[in-house]
N, C-alpha and C positions, 0 to 999 in steps of 0.2 A: 454446278448442277449438273454440268455435261460432263466432267469426270465421273459423278455416280450412276449417269447411266450408262456410260462405257465400261464401269467395272458391273453393274449390274447386268448388263449381254453378256460379258465374257463369264462372267458366275455362270449364267443360264446355258452358256455352251457348253462349259465344263461340266455341269451338273447333267445335261445331256449327253456327251461325250461318255462319262462314268457311267450312266444310267445302260448304255449301250453295251460299254464295255463287261458291265456285269452280267447282263442280260447272254451276252455271247459266252463268256468264263461258264456261266451256270450250264449253259446248253453243252459245250466242251466237256463239263464234267460228267453231265449226265451222260454222252456217249461213253464216257473211259467207264465210269459205274456200269453201265450195261454190258459192255466188252467183259471188265471183269466176270459181273454174275453170267455171263455167258460162259466163258472160261470156267469157273465155278463148276455149272453144271454139266459141261462138255466131261469135263473129270470123272466127275461122280457117277455119269451116265453115259458113256462111251458108244455112241450110235455111228457105223459107218454108212455114210450115205451115198459117196459115189466109190464106186468099184473101177470107172474107165480111168484112165492117167492122163486122158486130153483134156477132161475136165479141170484138172489141176494148171494148165494153162490159161484157161480164162480166169480162174482165180489170181493166178501171175500177173495177167493183164491188167486188172481190176485194181491191185494193189500199186503197180506202176503207175494207171491214169490217176488212182486219188493221190498220190502222192504229188506227183506233176501239177493235178489241179489245184491242193493246195499250196505248194510254192509258189505257184504263177498268181493265186488271187491275194497273197499275203504280200509280194513284190507289188501288185497293180492299186493295192489298198493304200498303199503309203504316197501315192501320185496324185490322191484327191487334192484337188486345185478350190479352195473354198473363198475367192471373191469372184463375183461374177457368175454365180451358179446360174446351170441352166437344169435339163434333162441331159443333154449330153457329157456334162461334168462328170456322171457318175459311171460312163460308159469307158471303161479302163478294161483292158485284159479280158479275162473271163465275167466280168460284168456286164459286158455286152450282151453277154447271152443268157445269162441266168444273175440274180440278186444271191442267191444264196451258193457261191460254188465251193468255200471252206467245208460247207455242210454236207454237200455231193462229195466232195472231195474224201470227208471223213466216211460216210455210206461206203464208197468204194473201198477206202480203204478197209474197213471193218469188213464187209459183206466179201471182199477178195481173200482177207486173211480166213475168215469163216470156211471159204471154199477148198483153199488151198490147203488148210491144216484139216479137212474133212470133218468140221466141228457143226453138226445142226444147230445146235444153240445160239454159237455166235454169230449163224445166218440167221436167225429168227430175230435176235435181239437187236440187230444191224438194222433189218426192215423195220421194227418195233420203235427204234431209238429214232431212225429218220421222220418216222411221221408223229412222233410226240414232239421232239424239236421244230419240225416245220409248223405243225398246229397251236404249240405254246408259246416256245422260246421266240422263235423267228417272227410269228404274229406280233409281239409285245417287241420286238426290235424293230418292227417294221414301223410300230405306233411310234415309237419314240423319233425313229430318223423322219418320220412327217412330219412329227411337233418340231421337230431341229430344224428342219431344212424348208419343209412348206411343199410351194407350189411344183419348186423345180423335182424333187423327189416324187410328187404324185404322178408326174408326167413323166417320169423314168420308169415308175413300176408299170404306168400303159404302156410303155414302149417293150420293157424285159419284163413278160408273164412270168418267166421261172422263177 
């Protein structure tokens, strides 16, 4: 009987884990497709939006910051300790400041590339992608994580607002 309960708990955790990864994969694919669509539109309808070369440095800084944020988030997410969880368990690296650092990183990466390449549609689609992923995919991910981790995750959400 005890073995069956342990097996069911492990299957439940794997189901939640797979569902979270599936939602995240869909959100990353959405960013990628949006980027490609913006790139296509910028190729078909080339608009020059920035004449000042100094603006390009802002795009470069966004690119570097986005890359740094994604790498930092990925390294920190592997340090999650699942035994004796509390709200501080989730607070590793950039997760102390935001619950979705990878998505912010993707936004800064795409937005920075749009500025650097002077691509209006990539800039527009980076903003649209950010809000759609935030209100569709991230909302679903947080529902799954709340079911999986319960009170510790709810307390973490109260602690880290972004």
